[in-house]
C-alpha positions as CSV (number, residue, x, y, z in Angstrom):
1,M,-6.9,13.1,-24.8
2,R,-3.2,12.4,-25.2
3,V,-2.5,14.5,-22.1
4,F,-4.7,12.1,-20.2
5,V,-2.6,9.2,-21.4
6,Y,0.6,11.0,-20.4
7,I,-0.8,11.6,-16.9
8,C,-1.7,7.9,-16.5
9,I,1.7,6.7,-17.5
10,I,3.5,9.2,-15.3
11,C,1.4,8.2,-12.3
12,L,2.1,4.6,-13.0
13,G,5.7,5.3,-13.4
14,S,6.0,7.2,-10.2
15,S,3.9,4.9,-8.1
16,T,4.6,2.9,-4.9
17,Y,4.0,-0.7,-4.2
18,A,2.8,-3.1,-1.6
19,Q,3.5,-2.7,2.0
20,N,6.1,-5.5,2.1
21,K,8.9,-4.7,4.6
22,E,11.0,-7.8,4.1
23,T,14.1,-6.3,5.7
24,L,12.2,-5.4,8.9
25,Y,10.2,-8.5,9.3
26,D,11.5,-10.8,12.1
27,F,14.5,-8.5,12.6
28,T,14.2,-9.0,16.4
29,Y,16.7,-6.3,17.4
30,L,14.1,-3.6,16.5
31,P,10.8,-2.9,18.1
32,Q,9.3,-2.2,14.7
33,S,9.4,-5.9,14.1
34,L,6.5,-6.1,16.6
35,M,4.3,-4.1,14.2
36,L,4.8,-6.8,11.5
37,N,4.5,-9.7,13.8
38,P,3.1,-9.1,17.3
39,G,4.4,-12.6,18.2
40,T,8.0,-11.9,17.4
41,D,10.8,-13.1,19.8
42,V,11.4,-9.8,21.7
43,Q,15.1,-9.2,22.5
44,F,14.8,-6.2,24.9
45,D,13.2,-5.1,28.1
46,S,11.6,-1.9,27.0
47,H,11.6,0.6,24.1
48,I,10.6,4.2,23.4
49,G,10.4,5.4,19.8
50,I,11.6,9.0,19.2
51,P,8.2,10.7,18.5
52,F,7.6,11.2,14.7
53,L,11.1,9.7,14.0
54,S,10.9,6.1,15.1
55,Q,9.7,4.9,11.7
56,I,9.5,6.8,8.5
57,H,8.4,4.4,5.7
58,I,8.2,5.2,2.0
59,N,7.8,2.8,-0.9
60,A,8.2,3.7,-4.5
61,G,7.9,1.3,-7.4
62,L,6.2,0.2,-10.6
63,K,4.4,-2.8,-12.2
64,G,4.1,-3.0,-15.9
65,A,6.4,-0.3,-17.3
66,S,8.7,2.6,-16.2
67,L,9.0,6.2,-17.0
68,Y,12.2,5.3,-18.8
69,D,10.2,3.3,-21.3
70,V,8.4,6.4,-22.5
71,F,10.8,9.4,-21.7
72,A,14.2,7.9,-22.4
73,D,16.4,10.0,-24.6
74,D,17.0,7.3,-27.2
75,G,16.1,9.1,-30.4
76,R,12.8,7.2,-30.8
77,D,9.5,9.0,-31.4
78,I,7.6,9.4,-28.1
79,N,4.3,8.3,-29.7
80,D,5.9,5.0,-30.8
81,K,7.1,4.5,-27.2
82,I,3.7,5.3,-25.8
83,E,2.0,2.8,-28.1
84,E,4.6,0.2,-27.2
85,T,4.1,0.8,-23.5
86,L,0.3,0.7,-23.8
87,S,0.6,-2.7,-25.5
88,K,2.6,-4.0,-22.5
89,L,0.3,-2.7,-19.8
90,T,-2.9,-4.6,-18.9
91,S,-5.9,-3.8,-16.8
92,D,-4.3,-5.9,-14.0
93,D,-1.3,-3.5,-13.7
94,Y,-1.6,-1.0,-11.0
95,F,0.1,1.7,-8.9
96,T,-0.1,2.0,-5.2
97,I,1.0,4.6,-2.7
98,N,1.9,3.6,0.8
99,E,3.5,5.8,3.5
100,Q,3.7,5.3,7.2
101,L,4.8,7.6,10.0
102,E,5.0,6.5,13.6
103,I,3.9,9.2,16.0
104,V,4.3,7.3,19.3
105,N,5.6,3.8,19.9
106,I,6.5,2.5,23.3
107,G,6.9,-1.0,24.9
108,W,7.7,-2.5,28.2
109,K,8.2,-5.9,29.9
110,S,5.7,-6.8,32.6
111,K,7.2,-6.5,36.1
112,R,5.0,-9.3,37.4
113,N,5.8,-11.7,34.5
114,K,9.0,-11.4,32.6
115,D,7.5,-13.5,29.8
116,L,5.0,-10.7,28.9
117,Y,5.8,-7.7,26.8
118,F,3.3,-4.9,26.1
119,S,3.5,-2.3,23.4
120,A,1.3,0.7,22.4
121,G,1.3,3.7,20.1
122,L,-0.1,5.7,17.3
123,Y,0.8,5.9,13.6
124,Q,-0.4,7.6,10.5
125,E,-0.8,5.8,7.2
126,L,-1.6,6.7,3.6
127,D,-2.6,3.8,1.3
128,M,-3.9,4.0,-2.2
129,I,-4.2,1.6,-5.2
130,A,-5.5,2.4,-8.7
131,Y,-5.6,-0.2,-11.5
132,F,-4.6,0.9,-15.0
133,P,-7.8,1.6,-16.9
134,K,-6.5,0.2,-20.1
135,D,-9.8,0.1,-22.1
136,F,-10.5,3.8,-21.6
137,V,-6.8,4.9,-22.0
138,L,-6.9,3.1,-25.4
139,L,-10.2,4.8,-26.2
140,A,-8.8,8.2,-25.3
141,Y,-5.5,7.7,-27.2
142,E,-6.6,5.8,-30.3
143,G,-10.3,6.4,-30.5
144,N,-12.8,3.6,-31.3
145,Q,-12.3,3.3,-35.1
146,D,-10.1,0.2,-34.8
147,Y,-12.2,-1.4,-32.0
148,I,-15.5,-2.0,-33.7
149,D,-17.6,-4.6,-31.8
150,Q,-15.0,-4.6,-29.0
151,P,-16.5,-3.6,-25.6
152,F,-14.7,-1.1,-23.4
153,R,-15.4,-2.3,-19.8
154,F,-16.2,0.1,-17.0
155,S,-14.9,-2.6,-14.6
156,N,-11.4,-1.4,-15.7
157,I,-12.1,1.6,-13.3
158,S,-11.0,0.4,-9.9
159,A,-9.3,2.5,-7.2
160,T,-9.2,2.9,-3.4
161,G,-7.5,5.4,-1.1
162,E,-7.3,6.0,2.6
163,L,-5.6,8.4,5.0
164,V,-5.9,7.1,8.5
165,T,-4.5,7.1,12.0
166,V,-4.2,4.0,14.0
167,Y,-4.2,3.6,17.8
168,H,-2.8,0.2,18.9
169,F,-2.1,-1.9,21.9
170,G,0.0,-5.1,21.7
171,Y,0.4,-8.2,23.8
172,N,3.4,-10.6,23.5
173,K,3.8,-13.7,25.6
174,K,6.6,-16.2,25.6
175,V,4.4,-19.3,26.1
176,S,7.3,-21.7,26.3
177,K,10.9,-21.9,25.3
178,K,9.7,-22.9,21.8
179,L,6.6,-20.7,21.3
180,T,6.0,-17.0,21.5
181,F,2.5,-15.7,20.7
182,G,1.3,-12.1,20.2
183,A,-1.8,-10.1,19.3
184,R,-2.5,-6.4,18.8
185,A,-5.8,-4.5,19.0
186,K,-6.3,-1.5,16.7
187,V,-8.7,1.4,16.5
188,Y,-8.7,3.2,13.2
189,S,-9.7,6.9,12.7
190,S,-10.2,7.6,9.0
191,I,-9.3,11.1,7.9
192,V,-10.2,10.8,4.2
193,N,-11.4,7.8,2.2
194,F,-12.5,7.1,-1.4
195,R,-13.2,3.9,-3.3
196,S,-14.6,2.9,-6.6
197,T,-14.3,-0.9,-7.0
198,K,-17.6,-2.4,-8.1
199,N,-18.1,-0.9,-11.5
200,S,-19.8,-2.7,-14.4
201,G,-21.2,-2.1,-17.9
202,T,-19.7,-1.6,-21.3
203,F,-19.3,1.0,-24.1
204,T,-19.4,-0.7,-27.6
205,T,-19.3,0.6,-31.1
206,I,-21.1,-1.6,-33.7
207,E,-21.6,-1.3,-37.4
208,T,-25.2,-0.6,-38.6
209,P,-25.1,-0.4,-42.4
210,E,-28.9,-0.9,-42.6
211,G,-29.6,1.9,-40.1
212,N,-29.6,5.7,-40.3
213,N,-25.9,5.9,-39.7
214,I,-22.9,3.6,-40.3
215,Y,-22.1,3.2,-36.6
216,Q,-24.1,2.8,-33.3
217,H,-22.5,3.5,-30.0
218,I,-24.0,1.6,-27.0
219,I,-23.5,2.2,-23.3
220,A,-25.1,-1.0,-21.8
221,G,-25.7,-1.7,-18.1
222,A,-23.5,1.1,-16.9
223,D,-23.2,1.1,-13.1
224,V,-20.3,3.3,-11.9
225,S,-20.0,4.6,-8.4
226,V,-17.5,6.5,-6.2
227,E,-17.8,6.4,-2.5
228,T,-16.2,9.1,-0.4
229,A,-15.9,9.9,3.3
230,G,-14.3,13.0,4.8
231,Y,-14.1,14.7,1.4
232,A,-17.4,16.7,1.2
233,S,-16.7,18.9,4.2
234,L,-13.2,19.7,2.9
235,R,-14.6,20.6,-0.5
236,D,-17.1,22.9,1.1
237,V,-14.6,24.9,3.1
238,E,-15.1,28.5,2.0
239,S,-12.9,31.4,2.9
240,E,-11.7,34.4,1.0
241,D,-8.5,34.3,3.1
242,T,-6.3,31.4,1.9
243,A,-4.6,31.1,5.2
244,D,-7.9,30.9,7.0
245,G,-9.1,28.2,4.6
246,A,-5.9,26.2,5.2
247,K,-6.4,26.6,8.9
248,Q,-9.9,25.2,8.7
249,V,-8.7,22.2,6.8
250,I,-5.9,21.5,9.3
251,N,-8.3,21.8,12.2
252,K,-10.6,19.2,10.5
253,F,-7.6,16.9,9.9
254,L,-6.5,17.2,13.5
255,G,-9.9,16.4,14.8
256,R,-10.1,13.3,12.8
257,V,-6.6,12.2,13.9
258,F,-7.7,12.3,17.5
259,L,-10.6,9.8,17.0
260,G,-12.9,12.4,15.4
261,G,-13.1,10.6,12.1
262,N,-14.9,7.6,10.8
263,L,-13.9,4.8,13.2
264,G,-13.1,1.1,12.8
265,I,-11.5,-1.8,14.7
266,G,-9.0,-4.4,13.8
267,V,-6.5,-7.0,15.1
268,D,-3.1,-8.4,14.3
269,A,-1.9,-11.8,15.4
270,G,1.4,-13.7,15.0
271,F,3.7,-16.3,16.4
272,T,7.3,-17.5,16.6
273,Y,8.0,-21.2,17.0
274,K,11.4,-22.8,17.4
275,L,11.3,-26.2,15.7
276,E,14.7,-27.0,17.1
277,D,17.5,-25.0,18.6
278,Q,18.5,-23.5,15.3
279,W,15.3,-23.7,13.2
280,T,12.6,-21.0,13.6
281,V,9.2,-20.6,11.9
282,T,7.2,-17.4,12.1
283,G,3.8,-16.2,10.8
284,S,1.5,-13.2,11.2
285,A,-1.7,-11.7,9.9
286,T,-2.0,-7.9,10.2
287,D,-4.8,-5.4,9.6
288,I,-7.7,-7.8,10.0
289,G,-10.2,-5.1,10.4
290,V,-13.0,-2.9,9.1
291,I,-13.8,0.8,9.1
292,F,-17.4,2.1,9.3
293,Y,-18.0,5.3,7.3
294,T,-21.0,7.1,8.8
295,K,-19.7,10.8,9.0
296,D,-19.3,13.2,6.1
297,V,-20.2,10.6,3.6
298,E,-21.0,11.5,0.0
299,S,-21.2,9.0,-2.9
300,Y,-21.8,9.5,-6.6
301,T,-23.5,6.9,-8.8
302,A,-24.3,6.7,-12.5
303,K,-26.6,3.9,-13.8
304,G,-28.4,3.4,-17.1
305,N,-28.2,2.7,-20.8
306,Y,-27.6,5.0,-23.8
307,V,-27.5,4.5,-27.5
308,F,-26.1,7.1,-30.0
309,E,-25.9,6.8,-33.7
310,G,-23.0,8.6,-35.5
311,L,-19.9,8.2,-37.5
312,E,-17.0,7.6,-35.2
313,T,-17.4,9.0,-31.7
314,P,-20.4,9.7,-29.5
315,V,-19.6,13.4,-29.3
316,T,-19.1,15.8,-32.3
317,E,-18.3,19.5,-32.3
318,E,-21.7,20.4,-33.8
319,S,-24.0,18.4,-31.6
320,G,-21.8,17.8,-28.6
321,Q,-23.8,19.7,-26.0
322,D,-27.1,18.1,-27.1
323,I,-25.6,14.6,-26.9
324,L,-24.2,15.4,-23.5
325,D,-27.6,16.6,-22.3
326,E,-29.2,13.3,-23.6
327,L,-26.4,11.2,-22.0
328,E,-27.0,13.0,-18.6
329,A,-30.7,12.4,-18.9
330,A,-30.2,8.7,-19.7
331,I,-27.5,8.0,-17.2
332,P,-27.9,10.7,-14.5
333,I,-25.2,11.2,-11.8
334,D,-26.8,10.9,-8.4
335,T,-25.3,12.2,-5.2
336,I,-26.3,10.2,-2.1
337,Q,-25.4,10.2,1.6
338,S,-25.5,6.6,2.7
339,S,-23.1,4.9,5.1
340,Y,-20.8,2.1,4.0
341,S,-18.0,0.0,5.4
342,A,-14.7,-1.3,4.0
343,L,-12.3,-4.0,5.0
344,R,-8.7,-3.1,5.6
345,P,-6.1,-4.6,3.2
346,I,-5.1,-7.7,5.1
347,K,-1.4,-8.6,5.1
348,L,0.2,-12.0,5.7
349,N,3.8,-12.7,6.5
350,G,5.7,-15.9,7.2
351,S,9.3,-17.1,7.4
352,V,11.5,-20.1,8.1
353,K,15.0,-19.4,9.5
354,Y,18.2,-21.3,10.2
355,S,20.5,-19.7,12.8
356,F,24.2,-20.6,13.3
357,N,27.5,-19.4,14.7
358,R,26.5,-19.1,18.4
359,Y,28.0,-16.1,20.2
360,D,31.0,-17.3,22.3
361,G,32.6,-14.5,24.3
362,D,31.8,-10.8,23.8
363,A,31.6,-9.0,27.1
364,C,28.0,-7.8,26.4
365,Y,26.8,-11.4,26.7
366,C,29.1,-12.8,29.3
367,S,26.2,-13.0,31.9
368,L,24.1,-15.2,29.6
369,D,23.9,-19.0,29.9
370,E,25.4,-20.7,26.9
371,E,22.0,-21.9,25.6
372,D,20.6,-18.3,25.8
373,A,23.5,-16.7,23.9
374,P,22.3,-15.4,20.5
375,Y,23.4,-16.7,17.1
376,M,25.5,-14.4,15.0
377,D,24.2,-15.5,11.6
378,A,20.9,-16.7,10.1
379,F,19.5,-17.3,6.6
380,G,16.1,-18.3,5.5
381,L,13.0,-17.6,3.4
382,Q,10.2,-15.1,3.9
383,V,6.8,-14.9,2.1
384,F,4.4,-12.0,1.9
385,T,0.8,-11.6,0.7
386,Q,-1.4,-8.5,0.7
387,F,-5.1,-8.6,-0.3
388,R,-6.3,-6.1,-2.8
389,P,-9.6,-5.3,-4.6
390,R,-8.9,-7.5,-7.6
391,K,-6.3,-10.1,-6.5
392,P,-3.6,-10.5,-3.9
393,Q,-0.1,-9.2,-4.3
394,Y,2.7,-11.7,-3.5
395,A,6.4,-11.6,-2.7
396,A,9.1,-14.1,-1.7
397,S,12.5,-13.2,-0.2
398,L,15.7,-15.0,0.6
399,F,17.5,-13.4,3.5
400,Y,20.8,-13.5,5.4
401,S,21.2,-11.6,8.7
402,K,24.5,-11.0,10.5
403,R,25.4,-9.6,13.9
404,L,28.6,-7.8,13.1
405,S,29.4,-6.7,16.6
406,S,27.6,-5.6,19.8
407,I,26.5,-2.4,18.1
408,F,26.0,-3.4,14.5
409,N,23.3,-5.7,13.0
410,T,22.5,-6.2,9.3
411,K,20.1,-8.0,7.1
412,M,20.3,-8.5,3.3
413,T,17.3,-9.7,1.2
414,Y,16.8,-10.9,-2.4
415,T,13.1,-10.5,-3.3
416,V,10.9,-11.6,-6.2
417,D,7.6,-9.8,-6.6
418,D,5.3,-8.2,-9.1
419,Y,7.8,-5.5,-9.9
420,S,11.2,-7.1,-10.1
421,F,13.1,-10.3,-10.2
422,Y,16.3,-8.7,-8.8
423,N,15.3,-6.7,-5.8
424,I,18.2,-6.5,-3.4
425,G,17.5,-5.0,0.0
426,L,19.8,-4.1,2.9
427,L,19.1,-3.1,6.5
428,V,21.7,-1.7,8.9
429,S,21.0,-1.1,12.6
430,T,23.2,0.5,15.2
431,H,22.8,0.2,19.0
432,I,25.1,2.4,21.1
433,K,24.1,2.1,24.7
434,D,20.3,2.7,24.7
435,F,20.3,4.7,21.4
436,N,19.3,2.9,18.2
437,F,19.3,4.1,14.6
438,Y,18.3,1.9,11.6
439,I,18.0,2.5,7.9
440,S,16.8,0.1,5.2
441,G,16.6,0.3,1.5
442,N,15.3,-2.1,-1.3
443,N,16.0,-2.4,-5.0
444,L,19.5,-1.0,-4.4
445,L,20.7,-2.0,-7.9
446,E,18.2,0.5,-9.4
447,Y,19.2,3.6,-7.5
448,S,21.6,4.7,-10.3
449,N,18.7,5.3,-12.6
450,L,15.5,6.1,-10.7
451,A,13.5,6.7,-13.9
452,N,14.0,3.0,-14.9
453,A,13.4,1.7,-11.4
454,R,10.6,-0.8,-10.8
455,G,10.7,-0.3,-7.1
456,I,12.4,1.7,-4.3
457,S,11.7,1.4,-0.6
458,V,13.2,3.3,2.3
459,Q,12.6,2.9,6.1
460,L,14.5,4.6,8.8
461,G,14.0,5.5,12.5
462,F,15.4,6.3,15.9
463,N,14.6,4.4,19.1
464,L,15.7,4.1,22.7
465,I,16.0,0.4,23.4
466,M,16.7,-0.8,27.0
């Protein structure tokens, strides 16, 4: 059982966090800002992302504890550190995994109307969140002897995961000198999905001194389910040749990448509004969508009640198999093939920005009117929200951006979120002729000790921007 606890803590300690890209948001020099706000103020005529390299996005972080809390070489007993860590963690702590890879990303300004900018592309995304099942980790690690009359809740078990490809087409229009509006249509093709979020019921041990035994163990109102799509056919791949089995799996994945998976639709929308010449407000809502799971669907459910009388735990060495047989009969695990649907994790972004230090003479802007010349500096506030199965995740960032020269642009952020109160981020973008390279990192202060880090985020990419 303690191995199970180690695995839970290791997973929590090596997790990744919400899809907040505070350094990229409203960084109008990059086409990737359009993916976060389709209504961003576009600063270029066209762009082509280098296939598979235009955006590589990886987040790594932690809420609640760190690997260092348990595995630090500080002379303390590891069991004491595990117990201390378990006391800090709650069932609202979680770990998430988010990774994105742009496969194709292109954009162009309309020849008929210079105020219109179109963009399109395809990207792959992996997204997973699992809440820390504290009740059952405690049961596995400490047993139930010290938790008489205290219910262990099956609602602690909550997790979702998705591997998906997204086809998208975006529309951006400069409505006036003050307002820019944009929208993006999306088609999702799910490769693999699982979810277990609506679980209920309890396991409780009570004292029964007047009964046949001292204790009675009660599973009441158990209703636990796991929905999967795209998993059953992968599990059923049978081949004595390992290479052939891998080839079958790859072929299935490729088919689902190219709209052969479970399909869904979604939209993004956003705007940029200039309150005055130097003040700008932005806002966006992305991944407002749903995926319908109708193919390769297999779900597992367990419902029922069960009572066992014994000393400390429901299963003993002597009668373990008999009890397991009784438990399976009382709460059978059913396998069903029924369609289901799931909303995408909606993300909200917003910012207010003050720009200053208008550009006054570099050759690359000599053809612009004075009022169209860009500002070299800006600072402001950004906010981020992502909806999750239990409650939204929030973040707020102060930022400062600086145009260092005609080829270098930077942005620095200070972010407060669930994971850290001292998250420093930095983005550097270079633009040499039409070639662009950018790299961004968050939680820079924690890179010296990754085991103690509460969050690490890296994005990088290559584009041609004309």
